[in-house]
C-alpha positions as CSV (number, residue, x, y, z in Angstrom):
1,M,121.4,82.0,76.5
2,R,118.0,83.9,76.5
3,S,115.0,82.9,78.6
4,T,111.7,83.6,76.8
5,S,109.7,83.7,80.1
6,A,112.0,86.2,81.7
7,S,112.1,88.4,78.7
8,I,108.4,88.5,78.4
9,L,107.6,89.1,82.1
10,D,110.4,91.4,83.1
11,T,109.8,95.1,82.7
12,P,111.2,96.0,79.3
13,Q,112.4,99.3,77.9
14,T,110.4,98.7,74.7
15,L,107.7,96.5,73.8
16,S,110.1,93.7,72.9
17,G,113.8,92.6,73.2
18,A,114.1,92.8,76.9
19,R,117.3,91.4,78.5
20,A,116.9,87.9,79.8
21,V,117.9,87.3,83.4
22,P,117.4,84.2,85.4
23,A,114.0,84.7,87.4
24,T,115.6,83.7,90.7
25,S,118.2,86.5,90.5
26,L,115.5,89.3,90.3
27,P,112.8,90.5,92.6
28,A,109.3,90.7,91.1
29,P,109.2,93.6,88.6
30,R,107.2,96.5,89.7
31,A,104.7,98.1,87.5
32,L,105.3,101.1,85.2
33,R,104.0,104.4,86.7
34,A,102.7,107.3,84.9
35,F,104.7,109.7,86.9
36,E,104.8,112.8,84.7
37,L,100.9,112.6,84.0
38,L,100.1,112.2,87.8
39,A,102.6,114.8,88.8
40,A,100.9,117.4,86.6
41,Q,97.6,117.0,88.5
42,P,96.9,119.5,91.2
43,I,97.1,118.6,94.7
44,S,94.5,121.2,95.8
45,L,91.0,121.7,94.2
46,V,90.6,125.2,95.6
47,G,89.4,127.7,92.9
48,I,89.0,124.9,90.2
49,P,85.7,125.1,88.5
50,P,83.7,122.0,88.5
51,A,84.1,121.4,84.6
52,E,87.9,121.4,85.1
53,R,87.8,119.2,88.1
54,D,86.0,116.5,86.1
55,A,89.0,116.4,83.8
56,I,91.6,115.9,86.6
57,V,93.3,112.6,86.3
58,V,92.9,110.3,89.4
59,T,94.7,107.2,88.2
60,A,97.0,106.5,85.2
61,V,99.3,103.8,83.7
62,A,102.3,103.8,81.6
63,D,103.2,101.3,78.8
64,A,106.6,99.9,78.0
65,A,107.2,102.6,75.3
66,G,106.9,105.3,77.9
67,H,103.2,106.5,76.9
68,E,101.1,107.4,79.7
69,H,97.3,106.7,79.7
70,P,94.7,108.1,82.1
71,V,92.7,105.2,83.7
72,S,90.2,107.3,85.8
73,R,89.3,111.0,85.9
74,F,87.6,112.9,88.6
75,G,84.3,113.2,86.7
76,D,84.1,109.4,85.8
77,R,81.3,107.3,87.3
78,V,83.8,104.6,88.0
79,W,87.2,105.2,89.7
80,D,89.5,102.2,89.1
81,L,92.3,102.5,91.8
82,A,94.2,99.3,90.7
83,P,97.0,101.2,89.3
84,E,97.7,102.7,92.8
85,I,97.5,99.5,94.8
86,E,100.6,97.3,95.4
87,A,98.9,94.3,97.0
88,K,98.1,91.6,94.4
89,N,95.6,89.6,96.7
90,R,92.8,92.1,96.0
91,K,89.8,91.2,93.8
92,G,89.4,93.6,90.8
93,S,86.0,94.5,91.9
94,A,87.4,95.7,95.3
95,L,89.6,98.1,93.6
96,K,86.9,100.2,92.0
97,I,84.6,102.9,93.4
98,V,81.3,102.9,91.5
99,W,79.7,106.3,92.3
100,P,75.8,105.9,92.5
101,D,73.4,107.7,90.1
102,D,70.7,107.8,92.8
103,V,72.6,110.4,95.1
104,P,72.6,114.1,94.6
105,K,75.7,115.3,92.4
106,A,76.7,117.8,95.0
107,L,77.1,115.0,97.6
108,I,79.0,112.9,95.2
109,D,81.2,115.7,93.9
110,D,82.3,116.7,97.4
111,A,82.9,113.2,98.4
112,K,85.1,112.8,95.4
113,A,87.0,116.0,96.2
114,A,87.7,114.8,99.9
115,L,89.1,111.4,98.6
116,Y,91.1,113.0,95.9
117,C,92.9,115.2,98.4
118,A,93.3,112.3,100.9
119,Q,94.9,110.4,97.9
120,R,97.2,113.3,96.7
121,R,98.4,114.7,100.2
122,G,96.5,113.0,102.9
123,P,94.7,114.6,106.0
124,H,98.1,115.3,108.0
125,G,100.5,115.5,105.1
126,R,100.9,111.8,104.5
127,K,98.8,110.7,101.4
128,W,96.7,107.6,101.8
129,S,97.2,104.4,99.9
130,G,95.1,103.4,97.0
131,S,93.9,100.6,98.9
132,S,92.4,102.9,101.6
133,I,91.0,105.2,99.2
134,A,89.1,102.2,97.4
135,D,87.9,100.8,100.7
136,I,86.7,104.0,102.1
137,G,85.0,105.1,98.8
138,R,83.3,101.7,98.4
139,S,82.0,101.8,102.0
140,G,81.2,105.5,101.8
141,V,78.7,105.1,99.0
142,L,76.4,103.5,101.5
143,A,76.6,106.7,103.8
144,L,76.0,108.9,100.8
145,R,72.8,106.9,100.0
146,Y,71.7,107.3,103.7
147,L,72.1,111.0,103.4
148,A,70.2,111.1,100.1
149,Q,67.3,109.1,101.6
150,L,67.1,111.9,104.4
151,G,66.4,114.3,101.6
152,L,69.8,116.1,102.1
153,A,71.1,117.7,98.7
154,D,74.6,118.5,99.8
155,F,76.9,118.5,103.0
156,S,76.0,121.8,104.1
157,Q,72.6,120.5,105.1
158,V,74.1,117.5,107.2
159,R,73.9,117.9,111.0
160,A,75.6,115.9,113.7
161,L,72.1,114.7,114.7
162,H,71.5,112.9,111.3
163,L,74.8,111.1,111.8
164,S,74.5,110.2,115.5
165,D,71.2,108.5,114.7
166,H,72.9,106.7,111.8
167,I,75.8,105.5,114.0
168,A,73.3,104.3,116.6
169,D,71.5,102.2,113.9
170,L,74.6,100.8,112.4
171,R,76.2,99.9,115.8
172,R,73.2,97.4,116.3
173,T,74.7,95.2,113.6
174,L,78.2,96.3,112.9
175,K,81.6,96.5,114.7
176,P,83.0,99.9,115.4
177,V,85.7,99.4,112.7
178,S,83.0,98.8,110.2
179,V,81.0,101.8,111.3
180,R,84.0,103.9,111.0
181,G,84.8,102.7,107.5
182,R,81.3,103.6,106.4
183,L,81.5,107.1,107.8
184,Q,85.1,108.0,107.2
185,I,84.3,109.8,103.9
186,V,82.1,112.2,105.8
187,D,85.0,112.7,108.1
188,L,87.2,113.5,105.2
189,V,84.8,116.1,103.9
190,W,85.0,117.8,107.3
191,T,88.8,117.6,107.2
192,F,89.0,119.0,103.6
193,H,86.4,121.7,104.3
194,T,88.2,124.2,102.1
195,E,88.4,121.9,99.2
196,V,84.8,121.1,98.9
197,L,82.1,123.1,97.2
198,H,79.4,122.6,100.2
199,P,81.3,122.2,103.3
200,L,79.8,120.9,106.6
201,L,78.6,123.7,108.9
202,E,79.2,121.9,112.2
203,H,81.3,119.1,113.4
204,P,79.9,115.8,112.2
205,W,80.7,113.9,115.6
206,A,79.8,116.7,118.0
207,G,83.4,117.3,118.8
208,L,84.6,113.7,119.2
209,A,86.9,111.8,117.2
210,L,85.3,109.5,114.6
211,W,86.7,106.4,116.3
212,D,85.2,107.5,119.6
213,A,81.8,108.3,118.1
214,C,81.8,104.8,116.5
215,G,82.5,103.2,119.9
216,G,85.9,102.2,119.2
217,N,87.5,102.9,122.4
218,E,84.8,101.6,124.7
219,D,86.7,98.4,125.3
220,N,89.6,100.4,126.8
221,R,87.1,101.2,129.6
222,M,86.2,97.6,130.3
223,P,87.9,96.0,133.5
224,S,90.0,93.9,131.2
225,G,91.1,96.7,128.8
226,R,91.2,96.3,125.0
227,T,91.2,92.7,124.0
228,G,92.2,90.9,120.8
229,T,89.3,89.6,118.6
230,T,91.3,87.3,116.4
231,P,91.1,83.7,117.7
232,V,94.0,81.4,118.1
233,I,93.6,78.1,116.2
234,P,93.4,75.4,118.9
235,R,96.2,73.0,119.1
236,S,94.0,70.0,118.4
237,V,92.8,71.6,115.1
238,Q,96.5,72.7,114.3
239,R,97.5,68.9,114.5
240,I,94.6,67.8,112.2
241,L,95.5,70.5,109.7
242,F,99.2,69.7,109.8
243,A,98.5,66.1,109.1
244,Y,96.2,66.7,106.3
245,C,98.6,69.1,104.8
246,E,101.5,66.6,105.0
247,A,99.2,64.0,103.2
248,S,98.4,66.3,100.5
249,L,102.1,67.2,99.8
250,A,103.0,63.5,99.8
251,Q,101.1,63.0,96.7
252,A,102.3,65.9,95.0
253,D,105.1,64.2,92.8
254,E,102.6,61.7,91.5
255,L,100.0,64.5,90.7
256,F,102.7,66.5,88.9
257,Q,103.9,63.6,86.9
258,A,100.3,62.9,85.7
259,R,99.7,66.5,84.9
260,D,102.9,66.9,82.9
261,A,102.0,63.8,80.9
262,G,98.5,65.1,80.2
263,G,96.9,62.5,82.2
264,L,95.3,64.5,85.1
265,G,91.7,64.0,84.7
266,A,89.0,66.0,86.3
267,P,88.7,63.9,89.4
268,K,92.1,64.6,90.4
269,R,92.1,68.4,89.9
270,P,90.7,69.2,93.3
271,A,93.7,67.1,94.8
272,M,96.0,69.5,92.7
273,T,94.3,72.5,94.2
274,S,94.6,71.1,97.7
275,I,98.3,71.0,97.3
276,R,98.4,74.8,96.8
277,N,96.0,75.3,99.7
278,A,98.1,73.2,102.0
279,V,101.3,75.1,101.2
280,L,99.4,78.4,101.7
281,Y,98.4,77.3,105.1
282,L,101.7,76.0,106.1
283,L,103.6,78.9,105.0
284,Q,101.3,81.3,106.9
285,I,101.2,79.3,110.2
286,S,105.0,78.5,110.2
287,S,106.2,82.0,109.2
288,G,103.7,84.7,110.5
289,M,103.1,86.2,107.0
290,R,100.1,88.1,106.4
291,N,98.1,86.9,103.3
292,S,99.2,89.7,101.3
293,E,102.7,88.7,101.8
294,S,102.2,84.8,101.5
295,T,100.5,85.4,98.1
296,G,103.4,87.5,97.1
297,V,105.9,84.7,97.2
298,T,107.7,84.1,93.9
299,S,109.9,81.5,92.1
300,G,113.3,81.2,94.0
301,C,112.5,83.7,96.8
302,W,113.9,81.4,99.5
303,R,117.5,81.0,100.6
304,T,119.4,79.1,103.3
305,E,122.4,80.7,105.1
306,Q,124.6,80.0,108.2
307,R,125.7,82.7,110.6
308,N,127.8,81.8,113.8
309,G,127.0,78.1,113.4
310,V,123.3,78.7,113.2
311,T,121.4,77.7,110.1
312,Y,118.7,80.2,108.9
313,H,116.1,79.6,106.2
314,W,114.6,82.7,104.7
315,V,111.7,83.5,102.4
316,R,111.7,86.8,100.9
317,T,108.4,88.7,99.9
318,R,106.9,92.2,99.7
319,E,105.4,93.8,102.9
320,V,102.6,96.1,101.6
321,K,100.4,96.9,104.7
322,T,102.6,99.3,106.4
323,T,105.6,100.0,103.9
324,G,103.8,99.9,100.6
325,G,106.0,97.1,99.2
326,T,109.3,96.9,100.8
327,E,111.1,93.4,100.5
328,V,111.2,91.6,103.9
329,D,112.4,88.4,105.0
330,F,110.6,85.8,107.0
331,L,112.4,83.0,109.0
332,V,110.8,79.7,108.4
333,P,111.6,76.0,109.2
334,P,113.4,73.9,106.6
335,E,110.0,72.1,105.7
336,A,108.5,75.4,104.5
337,I,111.3,75.5,101.9
338,R,110.4,72.1,100.7
339,A,106.8,73.0,100.6
340,L,107.5,76.0,98.5
341,E,109.5,74.0,96.0
342,I,106.4,71.9,95.6
343,L,104.3,75.1,95.1
344,Q,106.7,76.1,92.5
345,R,106.0,73.0,90.5
346,Y,102.4,73.5,90.8
347,A,102.6,77.1,89.5
348,Q,104.8,76.3,86.3
349,P,101.8,75.9,83.8
350,L,100.1,78.9,85.2
351,Q,103.2,81.0,84.9
352,A,103.7,79.7,81.3
353,R,100.2,80.8,80.7
354,L,101.1,84.3,81.9
355,V,104.0,84.4,79.5
356,G,101.6,83.7,76.6
357,E,99.2,86.4,77.6
358,A,102.0,88.9,77.9
359,R,103.1,88.2,74.3
360,W,99.5,88.5,73.2
361,L,98.9,91.7,74.8
362,E,102.2,93.1,73.4
363,D,101.1,92.2,69.9
364,L,97.7,93.9,70.3
365,M,99.2,97.0,71.6
366,A,101.8,97.1,68.8
367,Q,99.0,97.1,66.4
368,G,97.3,100.0,68.0
369,P,93.6,100.7,68.7
370,D,90.9,101.2,66.1
371,L,88.9,104.4,65.5
372,T,86.9,103.9,68.6
373,G,90.0,103.6,70.7
374,H,89.7,99.8,71.4
375,L,92.1,97.0,70.6
376,C,91.1,94.0,68.7
377,N,90.1,92.2,71.9
378,G,87.8,95.0,73.0
379,M,90.2,96.5,75.6
380,K,91.3,100.2,75.6
381,M,94.9,101.0,75.5
382,A,94.9,102.1,79.1
383,E,93.2,98.8,80.2
384,A,95.6,96.7,78.2
385,A,98.7,98.6,79.4
386,H,97.5,98.0,83.1
387,R,96.9,94.3,82.4
388,L,100.3,93.9,80.8
389,N,102.1,95.6,83.6
390,H,100.0,93.5,86.1
391,V,100.9,90.2,84.2
392,R,104.6,91.1,84.3
393,E,104.4,91.8,87.9
394,I,102.7,88.4,88.8
395,G,104.6,86.4,86.3
396,R,106.8,84.8,88.9
397,H,104.2,84.5,91.6
398,L,103.3,81.0,93.1
399,V,100.0,81.4,94.7
400,L,98.0,81.3,91.5
401,G,94.5,80.4,90.2
402,L,92.0,81.0,87.4
403,N,89.7,84.0,87.4
404,V,86.5,83.3,85.4
405,K,85.5,87.0,85.3
406,A,87.7,87.6,82.2
407,S,89.5,86.0,79.5
408,D,93.1,85.7,78.1
409,H,94.7,84.9,74.8
410,L,93.2,81.2,75.2
411,G,89.6,82.6,75.0
412,T,88.5,79.9,77.4
413,G,86.6,82.5,79.6
414,S,89.3,82.6,82.4
415,R,92.8,84.0,82.9
416,V,95.5,83.5,85.7
417,E,95.3,85.7,88.8
418,V,97.0,85.7,92.1
419,L,94.6,84.3,94.7
420,S,92.7,87.2,96.3
421,S,92.4,87.4,100.0
422,A,88.7,86.4,100.0
423,S,89.5,83.4,97.8
424,C,92.4,82.4,100.0
425,G,89.9,82.6,103.0
426,Y,87.4,80.4,101.2
427,Q,90.1,77.9,100.2
428,L,91.3,77.6,103.8
429,K,87.8,76.8,104.9
430,Q,87.6,74.2,102.3
431,L,90.9,72.9,103.6
432,A,89.7,72.7,107.1
433,A,86.5,70.9,106.0
434,A,88.5,68.4,104.1
435,A,90.7,67.7,107.0
436,G,87.8,66.8,109.0
437,T,87.5,69.8,111.5
438,E,84.7,72.3,111.9
439,W,87.0,75.1,112.9
440,N,86.2,78.3,110.9
441,L,89.8,78.8,109.6
442,A,90.7,82.2,108.3
443,N,93.8,84.0,106.9
444,H,94.4,86.4,109.9
445,Q,94.2,83.7,112.4
446,C,97.5,82.1,111.1
447,R,99.6,85.1,111.8
448,R,98.0,85.4,115.4
449,T,98.5,81.7,116.0
450,F,102.0,81.9,114.9
451,A,102.9,84.8,117.2
452,Y,100.9,83.0,120.0
453,N,103.0,79.6,119.4
454,V,106.3,81.3,119.4
455,A,105.6,83.4,122.5
456,N,104.1,80.6,124.5
457,S,106.9,78.1,123.4
458,R,109.4,80.6,124.7
459,L,107.5,80.7,128.1
460,G,107.7,76.9,128.0
461,R,104.1,76.2,128.7
462,M,103.1,74.9,125.4
463,G,104.2,71.6,123.8
464,L,105.2,71.8,120.1
465,V,102.1,71.2,118.0
466,F,103.9,69.4,115.1
467,L,107.6,69.3,115.8
468,K,109.1,69.7,112.4
469,W,106.9,72.6,111.4
470,Q,107.9,74.7,114.4
471,L,110.5,77.5,114.4
472,K,113.7,75.9,115.5
473,H,115.2,79.2,117.1
474,A,113.1,79.4,120.2
475,S,116.1,79.3,122.5
476,M,117.5,82.5,120.9
477,S,116.8,85.9,122.1
478,W,114.6,88.4,120.3
479,T,117.8,90.5,119.7
480,Q,119.6,87.7,118.0
481,L,116.8,86.7,115.9
482,Y,116.1,90.5,115.1
483,A,119.7,90.9,114.0
484,A,119.9,87.8,111.8
485,S,118.4,89.8,108.9
486,P,117.9,93.5,108.6
487,H,115.0,93.0,106.2
488,Q,112.5,91.3,108.6
489,D,109.0,92.5,109.3
490,H,109.4,94.6,112.5
491,A,105.7,94.4,113.3
492,L,105.8,90.6,113.7
493,Y,108.3,91.1,116.5
494,R,106.0,93.6,118.2
495,E,103.4,91.0,118.0
496,F,105.6,88.5,119.6
497,E,106.2,90.8,122.5
498,E,102.5,91.5,122.8
499,E,101.6,87.9,123.0
500,M,104.3,87.4,125.5
501,A,102.8,90.2,127.7
502,D,99.5,88.7,127.4
503,A,100.5,85.3,128.3
504,R,102.3,86.5,131.4
505,L,99.2,88.8,132.2
506,G,96.9,85.8,131.8
507,L,99.0,83.8,134.3
508,L,99.1,86.5,136.8
509,E,95.4,87.1,136.6
510,S,94.7,83.3,137.1
511,W,97.0,83.4,140.3
512,A,95.3,86.4,141.7
513,H,91.9,84.8,141.8
514,S,90.9,84.1,145.4
515,D,90.1,80.5,144.8
516,A,93.2,79.6,143.0
517,L,95.2,77.1,144.8
518,L,99.0,77.5,144.5
519,S,102.1,75.7,145.7
520,G,105.9,76.4,145.8
521,G,107.5,79.1,147.8
522,A,106.5,82.1,145.6
523,G,103.0,80.5,145.1
524,K,102.3,80.5,148.7
525,K,103.5,84.3,149.1
526,I,101.0,85.2,146.2
527,M,98.3,83.5,148.1
528,Q,99.2,85.6,151.2
529,T,99.2,88.8,149.2
530,R,95.6,88.4,148.2
531,T,94.4,89.5,151.6
532,R,95.7,93.0,150.8
533,A,93.6,95.2,148.8
534,A,95.0,96.9,145.6
535,R,93.9,100.3,144.4
536,D,94.1,99.2,140.7
537,L,94.6,95.3,140.6
538,K,94.5,95.4,136.7
539,Q,97.2,98.0,136.6
540,L,99.4,96.3,139.1
541,L,99.1,93.0,137.3
542,R,100.0,94.6,134.0
543,Q,103.0,96.3,135.3
544,T,104.2,93.1,137.1
545,A,103.7,91.2,133.8
546,E,105.9,93.6,132.0
547,S,108.7,93.4,134.4
548,I,108.7,89.8,135.7
549,E,110.6,87.0,134.0
550,L,108.6,83.9,133.7
551,R,109.9,80.5,132.6
552,S,108.0,77.0,132.7
553,T,110.0,73.8,133.8
554,G,107.1,71.7,132.8
555,H,106.0,71.1,136.4
556,A,106.5,74.7,137.8
557,W,106.8,78.4,137.0
558,C,110.2,79.8,137.8
559,I,110.7,83.6,138.5
560,S,114.5,83.3,139.4
561,G,115.8,84.4,136.1
562,T,119.5,83.5,136.1
563,R,119.6,83.0,140.0
564,G,118.6,80.1,142.0
565,C,119.3,76.6,140.9
566,H,120.4,77.6,137.4
567,G,117.9,75.3,135.7
568,Q,118.5,72.1,137.8
569,G,114.9,72.1,138.8
570,V,114.1,71.0,135.3
571,Y,115.6,67.6,135.9
572,D,114.8,67.5,139.7
573,P,111.1,68.5,140.3
574,S,111.6,68.1,144.0
575,M,113.8,71.3,144.0
576,C,110.9,73.2,142.8
577,A,108.4,72.2,145.4
578,G,110.0,74.2,148.2
579,C,111.8,76.8,146.1
580,S,111.0,80.4,147.0
581,Q,111.2,81.3,143.2
582,A,108.7,78.6,142.2
583,I,105.0,78.9,141.5
584,I,103.0,75.6,141.0
585,D,99.4,76.1,139.8
586,Q,96.6,73.7,139.1
587,G,97.5,73.6,135.4
588,Q,100.5,71.5,136.6
589,A,98.6,69.2,138.9
590,S,98.6,66.2,136.5
591,A,102.4,66.5,136.1
592,W,102.8,66.4,139.8
593,Q,100.6,63.3,140.1
594,M,103.0,61.5,137.7
595,I,105.9,62.8,139.6
596,H,104.5,61.4,142.8
597,L,104.1,58.1,141.3
598,D,107.7,58.1,140.0
599,N,108.7,59.1,143.7
600,L,106.7,56.3,145.2
601,R,108.5,53.8,142.8
602,L,111.8,55.3,144.0
603,A,110.7,54.7,147.7
604,A,110.0,51.2,147.0
605,I,113.7,50.5,146.2
606,T,115.2,49.1,149.4
607,D,118.7,47.8,148.4
608,C,120.5,51.1,147.4
609,G,121.5,52.2,150.8
610,P,120.4,54.8,153.3
611,A,121.2,57.8,151.0
612,V,118.8,56.8,148.3
613,A,116.2,55.8,150.9
614,D,116.5,59.3,152.6
615,K,116.3,61.1,149.1
616,A,113.2,59.0,148.3
617,R,111.6,60.0,151.6
618,R,112.2,63.7,151.0
619,V,110.9,63.7,147.4
620,V,107.7,61.8,148.4
621,E,107.0,64.3,151.1
622,R,107.5,67.2,148.8
623,S,105.3,65.8,146.0
624,T,102.7,65.0,148.6
625,Q,102.7,68.5,150.0
626,V,102.3,69.9,146.4
627,L,99.4,67.7,145.6
628,R,97.7,68.7,148.9
629,D,98.4,72.4,148.3
630,L,96.7,72.1,144.9
631,G,93.7,70.2,146.3
632,C,94.5,67.0,144.4
633,A,93.9,63.6,145.7
634,L,97.0,61.4,146.2
635,P,97.2,58.5,143.7
636,T,95.9,55.3,145.2
637,D,98.0,52.1,145.8
638,D,96.2,50.5,142.9
639,R,97.0,53.3,140.5
640,A,100.8,53.2,141.7
641,R,100.9,49.4,141.1
642,A,99.2,49.8,137.7
643,Y,101.7,52.6,136.9
644,T,104.7,50.6,137.7
645,A,103.4,47.6,135.8
646,A,102.9,49.7,132.7
647,L,106.4,51.1,133.0
648,E,107.9,47.7,133.3
649,G,105.9,46.3,130.5
650,A,107.2,49.1,128.3
């Protein structure tokens, strides 16, 4: 039995007649590459005359028949890097470098030469990705315009003073990473000085590295060291978003039935979009996927398996940021699988539309171009071949939408695309607003928040935000989770460890403050050590945070590891009050007020014998001492009676 959808969207050997394979049994097909044409291009420009340089192919595509087509040449005004970029969540305009006409040609040509060499072999023997080339080229155009405004005709006239003044101006409004992005093209011209026609005559950053010149390492010299800039989504906001997303998914079946019956009117279309956006948020916040990975999920990319009695739910996608497209597995809660099944139903009509576009492009290419080199729809062969490759690649993707910048076979002024990172960011902001929160939600916050949630849940100091969307493997060691699949994102585990270290460091710093009140045996020892001066308190705390083991019992911090009470203090808080391995801080004061009220209720029982009475006396004394250590007022008799009445009424 043949599947038309699979045969159109899978990469064929010819323009038609591909073998039909169920979509769920295959990874998403990769684009055909023009290997021979690109391999024939030089990796060095030394000694090549300018006229010959202009004919060098920068990017190219291959069609299904094996024909290779240049997309961009060195001398072109526009470089289209799309064939070199693996990530599908990039806008088409972000993949093109438009070289300006108002900049001297010598500056443009040498900037092109430096970028070309970075693409072909890289500054240190590792070639840069097409995405990096596109970003640096697009940002670098602004730096070239600045040099042109100074009256500089080529790079041999550029001095470090010109650039230092420009950096000072940029740093008034831009972050160091943005300043570096704008000036990196100049750094490449310095690096590839033998490849350009008018090399720089002096070091552009006066002997410094570009990152240092842009102020990138200044935060390392601050007392707190380098700090993360991505905010964690507050728990209160997470609760609101989870509830809203659940409500959106609850109406999915009804909307799909109306859509499939042709009865989905314009008023209900935003609700359909909200389903996609809800799944996108839930997938990112419950798995730690980057946006490039969450937008890369495809039909049937999930599985459930059992190992040693533990059930794992995996979602497979491509990791493009560090590996260039390697398939990786992400561990998710079972509810994420259900959300993906809903997203798959959402995407079906859009996937069918991609099938139709693929057929249309194949037919156009089979007819061939006219005398001007254009197909019937106005595309050139290279453009059509690239679009056909792209349609085949995204044919099973799920995070889809309509792009109104171009049209497909339907002629409606739109065509199907994977949502870009910018579009996802906008949709998440719309989702947050619709949910009733003012939080400025962004893609990158989801991964940071996921790592924060996992790390702090393992420390035990954070309640679950929304129980069924949390990872159910918090009790397993990193080693066990890491070994559960060899295809996981290694960087995510490093982020887990960084968040754990930051959380421990934050606790130690709060305890080191001279006005922080502590209780527990270890807490009192910490208060005693504050009188001793430390040569480098920050370094001492950081080293301690890396070596100490901290666990929260809900009412105390335990540093005993596997020694001491072996966890009995979780059930008997009075054991932690005087334990030499316990630290009780002011963040746990409210818990101890409730513990003290419970102890008072126990002390009010008079008919259980002397053993219970003695136990009650001891626990009341201990909870009283803890509250005094923390500077908290003891609950009044009226509050104790109200607490007892409330419990008895419940």
